[in-house]
VMD Tcl script that draws the C-alpha trace (Angstrom):
set ca {
  {125.20 -100.11 134.83}
  {126.42 -97.67 132.06}
  {124.44 -93.91 131.67}
  {124.15 -92.29 128.55}
  {120.82 -90.03 127.59}
  {118.95 -90.18 124.97}
  {120.24 -86.89 123.33}
  {123.23 -88.87 122.36}
  {120.53 -90.95 119.76}
  {119.44 -87.85 117.50}
  {122.71 -87.48 115.37}
  {121.95 -91.60 114.53}
  {118.23 -92.15 114.33}
  {116.68 -88.21 113.98}
  {114.85 -85.93 115.92}
  {111.06 -86.96 115.61}
  {112.39 -90.76 116.92}
  {113.70 -88.80 120.42}
  {110.08 -86.11 120.84}
  {108.70 -89.83 120.38}
  {110.19 -91.90 122.93}
  {109.23 -88.48 125.59}
  {105.49 -88.34 124.34}
  {104.83 -92.28 124.99}
  {107.54 -92.03 128.20}
  {104.99 -88.42 129.29}
  {102.33 -91.35 129.08}
  {103.92 -94.07 131.66}
  {105.43 -91.86 134.50}
  {103.31 -93.32 137.51}
  {104.24 -96.54 136.10}
  {106.93 -99.05 137.93}
  {108.47 -101.55 135.23}
  {109.94 -104.30 136.85}
  {112.01 -106.60 135.40}
  {113.19 -109.89 136.11}
  {116.05 -112.37 134.82}
  {118.30 -115.61 135.77}
  {121.89 -113.28 135.48}
  {122.79 -109.56 135.33}
  {125.99 -110.52 133.49}
  {126.22 -112.98 130.36}
  {123.68 -113.12 127.15}
  {121.91 -110.94 125.67}
  {119.59 -110.60 128.20}
  {121.70 -108.46 130.59}
  {122.98 -106.95 128.60}
  {120.36 -104.99 126.51}
  {119.30 -104.32 130.59}
  {122.16 -102.54 131.52}
  {121.78 -100.69 127.96}
  {117.86 -100.08 127.97}
  {116.95 -99.20 132.01}
  {119.42 -95.36 132.18}
  {117.72 -95.04 128.71}
  {114.12 -95.69 130.86}
  {115.25 -92.94 133.45}
  {116.62 -90.67 131.41}
  {112.94 -91.04 130.26}
  {110.99 -90.16 132.92}
  {110.19 -94.04 133.18}
  {110.53 -95.90 136.42}
  {112.06 -99.30 135.54}
  {114.00 -101.18 137.75}
  {115.86 -104.59 137.15}
  {115.96 -107.23 140.00}
  {117.89 -111.05 139.96}
  {116.56 -114.19 140.81}
  {119.17 -116.53 142.68}
  {119.36 -120.62 141.69}
  {122.36 -122.57 142.65}
  {124.18 -124.79 140.51}
  {121.22 -127.91 139.93}
  {118.71 -124.71 139.01}
  {120.91 -123.32 136.67}
  {121.81 -127.15 135.60}
  {118.40 -127.95 134.70}
  {117.01 -124.44 133.36}
  {120.19 -125.17 131.13}
  {118.83 -128.39 130.13}
  {115.05 -126.01 129.55}
  {116.94 -123.80 127.55}
  {118.24 -126.83 125.07}
  {114.86 -128.71 125.11}
  {112.47 -125.74 124.28}
  {115.53 -125.23 121.62}
  {114.07 -128.64 120.27}
  {117.68 -130.69 121.61}
  {116.86 -133.48 123.44}
  {117.46 -133.79 126.89}
  {117.07 -136.50 129.25}
  {115.09 -135.36 131.65}
  {113.57 -136.51 135.04}
  {111.00 -136.02 137.95}
  {113.23 -134.01 140.40}
  {114.91 -131.34 137.40}
  {111.19 -130.86 137.42}
  {111.15 -130.90 141.31}
  {113.98 -128.74 142.10}
  {113.30 -125.64 139.38}
  {109.91 -125.11 141.53}
  {111.72 -125.99 144.71}
  {114.12 -123.21 143.30}
  {111.00 -121.38 142.41}
  {109.35 -121.32 145.77}
  {112.15 -120.01 147.14}
  {112.31 -116.81 144.53}
  {108.75 -116.06 145.07}
  {109.38 -116.27 148.92}
  {112.82 -113.88 148.90}
  {111.45 -111.61 146.61}
  {110.22 -108.24 146.40}
  {107.12 -107.52 143.79}
  {106.44 -103.74 143.92}
  {105.89 -103.47 140.22}
  {102.70 -101.89 138.72}
  {104.07 -104.08 135.23}
  {106.72 -107.51 136.01}
  {108.61 -108.13 133.07}
  {109.88 -111.72 133.27}
  {112.38 -112.42 131.22}
  {112.28 -116.46 129.71}
  {111.62 -119.65 131.81}
  {114.06 -119.41 134.46}
  {111.57 -116.86 136.68}
  {108.28 -117.23 134.72}
  {106.81 -119.27 138.70}
  {107.06 -115.80 140.02}
  {103.41 -115.07 138.48}
  {102.36 -117.05 141.56}
  {103.01 -113.62 143.19}
  {100.31 -111.67 140.57}
  {98.04 -109.82 142.59}
  {96.41 -106.66 140.72}
  {99.47 -105.39 138.28}
  {100.42 -106.19 135.46}
  {102.30 -109.17 133.69}
  {104.66 -110.11 130.60}
  {106.61 -112.79 129.56}
  {109.23 -111.76 127.21}
  {110.38 -115.24 125.58}
  {113.85 -114.78 124.16}
  {114.58 -118.40 122.53}
  {113.30 -120.21 119.50}
  {110.35 -122.09 121.03}
  {108.79 -122.57 117.05}
  {109.86 -126.41 117.55}
  {110.32 -127.18 122.31}
  {109.76 -130.32 123.86}
  {106.26 -130.81 124.32}
  {107.41 -132.10 128.41}
  {108.77 -129.11 129.07}
  {106.58 -126.62 127.25}
  {103.80 -127.97 128.42}
  {105.19 -127.68 131.57}
  {106.59 -123.61 131.24}
  {103.55 -122.96 129.55}
  {101.72 -123.99 131.99}
  {102.39 -120.93 134.23}
  {101.84 -118.93 131.96}
  {97.45 -118.66 132.15}
  {98.46 -115.93 134.74}
  {100.21 -113.47 132.66}
  {98.88 -110.45 130.69}
  {100.93 -110.50 127.90}
  {103.74 -112.99 126.19}
  {106.32 -111.02 124.12}
  {108.70 -113.51 121.71}
  {111.52 -112.66 118.44}
  {110.31 -113.39 115.86}
  {107.03 -115.20 113.91}
  {107.36 -118.03 113.73}
  {107.99 -118.57 118.13}
  {104.90 -117.82 118.12}
  {103.31 -120.83 120.44}
  {98.84 -121.22 120.84}
  {98.68 -119.58 124.19}
  {95.34 -117.89 126.21}
  {97.02 -114.48 126.29}
  {97.09 -111.72 124.27}
  {100.96 -111.95 121.92}
  {103.43 -108.79 120.34}
  {105.91 -109.38 118.49}
  {108.97 -107.27 119.08}
  {112.67 -108.15 118.04}
  {115.75 -107.99 120.34}
  {118.08 -104.26 119.95}
  {121.54 -103.04 120.45}
  {122.89 -100.71 121.72}
  {125.06 -98.49 118.62}
  {127.07 -95.95 121.54}
  {127.54 -99.36 123.36}
  {131.57 -100.34 124.26}
  {130.47 -102.85 121.51}
  {128.77 -101.02 119.14}
  {130.53 -97.65 119.13}
  {133.07 -96.55 116.42}
  {136.34 -96.60 117.93}
  {139.89 -95.64 116.29}
  {142.04 -98.37 114.39}
  {144.99 -97.62 116.43}
  {142.91 -99.13 119.46}
  {141.95 -102.49 116.55}
  {145.63 -102.96 116.18}
  {146.46 -103.13 120.39}
  {143.79 -105.68 120.39}
  {144.96 -107.91 118.07}
  {148.45 -108.28 119.21}
  {147.40 -108.23 122.70}
  {145.84 -111.43 121.47}
  {148.52 -112.79 119.23}
  {146.64 -112.42 116.13}
  {148.40 -111.54 113.53}
  {146.34 -109.84 111.00}
  {149.08 -110.73 107.58}
  {145.34 -112.79 106.03}
  {141.95 -112.40 105.90}
  {140.21 -113.08 108.97}
  {136.98 -115.18 109.60}
  {136.00 -114.97 113.27}
  {132.86 -115.71 115.04}
  {132.14 -114.40 117.97}
  {129.11 -116.30 120.84}
  {129.13 -118.19 124.32}
  {130.78 -120.99 123.91}
  {127.64 -123.09 123.75}
  {126.61 -126.38 121.60}
  {123.49 -124.18 119.67}
  {126.01 -121.81 118.78}
  {128.09 -124.34 116.57}
  {132.12 -123.85 117.55}
  {132.96 -127.13 116.16}
  {131.09 -126.48 113.10}
  {132.83 -123.35 112.62}
  {135.98 -125.38 112.86}
  {134.92 -127.67 109.94}
  {133.77 -124.65 107.44}
  {136.56 -122.77 108.20}
  {138.66 -125.32 107.46}
  {136.71 -126.13 103.96}
  {137.54 -122.43 103.21}
  {141.21 -122.79 104.38}
  {141.30 -125.54 101.75}
  {140.83 -122.65 98.84}
  {141.37 -119.68 100.60}
  {144.38 -118.95 103.37}
  {142.63 -117.06 106.11}
  {142.65 -117.23 109.79}
  {140.10 -118.64 112.12}
  {139.14 -116.08 115.49}
  {136.24 -118.16 117.76}
  {135.92 -115.35 120.27}
  {133.07 -115.46 123.09}
  {132.65 -116.82 127.09}
  {130.10 -118.12 129.73}
  {127.08 -117.44 131.35}
  {125.66 -117.48 135.02}
  {124.13 -119.43 134.53}
  {124.89 -121.05 131.73}
  {127.06 -124.70 133.19}
  {127.78 -126.10 130.25}
  {130.23 -123.62 128.77}
  {133.55 -124.84 130.09}
  {132.89 -128.44 128.62}
  {131.79 -127.12 125.00}
  {135.10 -124.89 125.46}
  {137.05 -128.35 125.50}
  {135.80 -129.03 123.11}
  {136.74 -126.35 121.39}
  {139.64 -126.22 122.18}
  {140.71 -130.53 120.87}
  {139.06 -129.42 117.91}
  {141.13 -126.92 117.13}
  {144.62 -128.09 117.96}
  {147.71 -128.39 116.06}
  {146.78 -125.91 113.72}
  {148.35 -121.66 114.29}
  {145.48 -120.40 112.50}
  {143.12 -120.94 114.66}
  {142.37 -118.73 117.85}
  {140.35 -119.11 120.90}
  {139.81 -116.54 122.40}
  {137.92 -116.72 126.36}
  {136.91 -113.25 127.00}
  {135.56 -112.14 130.20}
  {132.36 -109.30 129.29}
  {135.32 -107.22 127.42}
  {132.71 -105.06 124.50}
  {135.17 -102.69 123.71}
  {137.90 -106.17 122.59}
  {135.00 -107.57 121.41}
  {134.13 -104.53 119.66}
  {137.80 -104.23 118.14}
  {137.75 -108.63 116.91}
  {134.79 -107.52 114.63}
  {136.24 -104.04 113.00}
  {139.04 -106.61 112.06}
  {137.35 -109.16 110.56}
  {136.74 -109.91 107.26}
  {133.62 -112.05 107.91}
  {131.38 -112.61 110.62}
  {129.93 -116.19 111.28}
  {127.24 -116.67 113.12}
  {126.05 -120.53 112.42}
  {123.70 -121.79 114.85}
  {122.36 -124.62 115.02}
  {119.10 -122.65 117.09}
  {118.93 -119.32 117.78}
  {116.81 -116.82 119.87}
  {117.60 -113.56 117.93}
  {121.40 -113.72 117.68}
  {121.77 -110.22 118.70}
  {125.85 -110.53 117.54}
  {124.10 -110.87 113.81}
  {123.27 -107.44 114.41}
  {126.79 -106.19 115.96}
  {128.56 -107.01 113.45}
  {125.75 -106.11 110.21}
  {126.09 -102.27 112.13}
  {129.62 -102.70 111.90}
  {129.21 -103.09 107.63}
  {130.60 -106.27 108.17}
  {129.67 -108.98 105.85}
  {128.08 -112.00 107.23}
  {127.54 -116.05 107.12}
  {124.93 -117.09 109.16}
  {122.76 -120.14 109.71}
  {118.34 -119.29 108.31}
  {117.76 -119.69 112.16}
  {115.37 -118.24 114.40}
  {116.20 -114.35 115.13}
  {118.51 -114.36 111.80}
  {116.49 -114.10 109.07}
  {114.61 -111.13 110.17}
  {118.44 -109.11 110.58}
  {119.15 -110.63 106.83}
  {117.76 -111.01 103.63}
  {119.52 -112.67 101.55}
  {122.15 -111.75 99.10}
  {121.46 -108.41 100.61}
  {122.25 -107.88 103.88}
  {123.17 -110.97 104.47}
  {124.40 -114.73 103.43}
  {121.71 -116.95 104.84}
  {123.92 -120.87 105.20}
  {121.59 -124.43 105.80}
  {125.24 -126.71 106.63}
  {128.65 -126.92 106.70}
  {128.98 -126.72 103.07}
  {126.86 -123.77 102.29}
  {128.89 -121.28 104.93}
  {132.08 -123.02 103.58}
  {130.60 -121.49 99.78}
  {128.88 -118.26 101.58}
  {132.37 -117.71 103.21}
  {134.39 -118.56 100.43}
  {132.77 -116.09 98.16}
  {132.65 -113.29 100.02}
  {136.52 -113.58 100.58}
  {137.25 -113.41 96.57}
  {135.31 -111.27 95.78}
  {136.03 -107.91 97.95}
  {133.46 -105.65 96.81}
  {129.97 -107.41 96.32}
  {131.28 -108.04 100.26}
  {131.58 -104.46 101.35}
  {128.16 -104.35 98.87}
  {126.81 -106.51 101.84}
  {128.01 -104.38 105.21}
  {126.73 -101.72 103.17}
  {123.19 -102.86 103.06}
  {124.23 -104.87 106.53}
  {124.56 -100.92 108.40}
  {121.66 -99.68 106.98}
  {119.65 -102.47 107.85}
  {120.49 -102.28 111.20}
  {119.18 -98.89 111.82}
  {116.44 -98.85 110.27}
  {114.58 -102.03 112.52}
  {116.79 -103.01 115.10}
  {118.51 -100.03 117.48}
  {117.51 -99.98 120.95}
  {115.85 -96.16 120.53}
  {113.08 -98.93 118.50}
  {113.41 -101.40 120.96}
  {112.69 -98.22 123.58}
  {109.37 -97.28 121.34}
  {107.90 -100.75 121.21}
  {107.98 -101.75 124.88}
  {105.90 -98.06 126.08}
  {103.74 -99.22 123.41}
  {103.41 -102.93 125.52}
  {103.03 -101.31 128.56}
  {100.16 -99.15 127.55}
  {98.78 -101.42 125.66}
  {98.39 -103.61 128.80}
  {95.81 -100.69 130.93}
  {94.18 -99.90 126.66}
  {93.24 -102.91 125.11}
  {91.02 -101.40 123.05}
  {93.38 -99.40 121.41}
  {96.34 -102.42 120.44}
  {97.60 -101.73 117.18}
  {99.96 -105.50 117.09}
  {103.20 -104.65 116.64}
}
mol new
graphics top color blue
foreach p $ca { graphics top sphere $p radius 0.5 }
foreach p [lrange $ca 0 end-1] q [lrange $ca 1 end] { graphics top cylinder $p $q radius 0.2 }
display resetview
């Protein structure tokens, strides 16, 4: 787990922000916050917790992190649930729900629940609520549940009645639930390996390592190899652009330990890209510095998701002042004001049109990038996220003073 000090962020966010965080933390000094999710590596949840927990500890807040256990069958089922919550049809059988319940029961028996506040991330550990006693429980939903398959949502939401609060990333994800709900968007860490400033020499070395020439514009999408990220659609977008603007395409990413579909999607992408020397498919093993370098080497960043919980890769690219073309789904419109801090699209053709516009208008692309960086600075950095979470924790004990976030 990477350890930055809170003071390191002062040059970026200002002294007042740091002082406010310390005042809030003082009110939580006697509480233990226990985060629980399904994986310690891969995906946005693990990435955020790896950066956030050391800062909570630096603030004097006793914040810890545990991971549930599960075998291949369990994670196959939870991947189906993930897709179904995003509205994608899945062939679910009774045995799938039984597998989920059996693994959940094992975790209920084995996991030590010690926190004053339990912070449960996403559906995989949702059933741990059965161990609730006199502590406070929060369910944090990181996915887009605006139009879930009813059968799966009914199953997952059946566990939520005993929770004290639910947290969603965007207003459109909220559901009718018998508990208080809060809007808290995710964030990026500007000092992480993935987002910090790096020398141009490092960028050149990374591009040379992956044998990607910088002789023409580079269009890049960085994300897990997941059908909901639509990597095949990215290749189709690139081919439309290529008819008018000579460029290269980078598809870079990896898989999470709780995502069994990654290998199959990667195979589909490789087959779609076969024979084109200007398509570079990079399977990367969570090397954040290399991701940073690839984003900085890129001319335009794509995020052509079909559904999206939030899409932190958009915030990462915008923080580097890169022009971004992204689908108008999930939490992405919170990060991009169309034609001001990026361009939103609804189709392969729309994405291709926007990429061509940026490649043909470098000054406009630069302005979009500058606007995007300031939007992220003001709204989606880790210090804002820490503040929102501490206000949430305090609201659990002072419901009469709740300020909706």
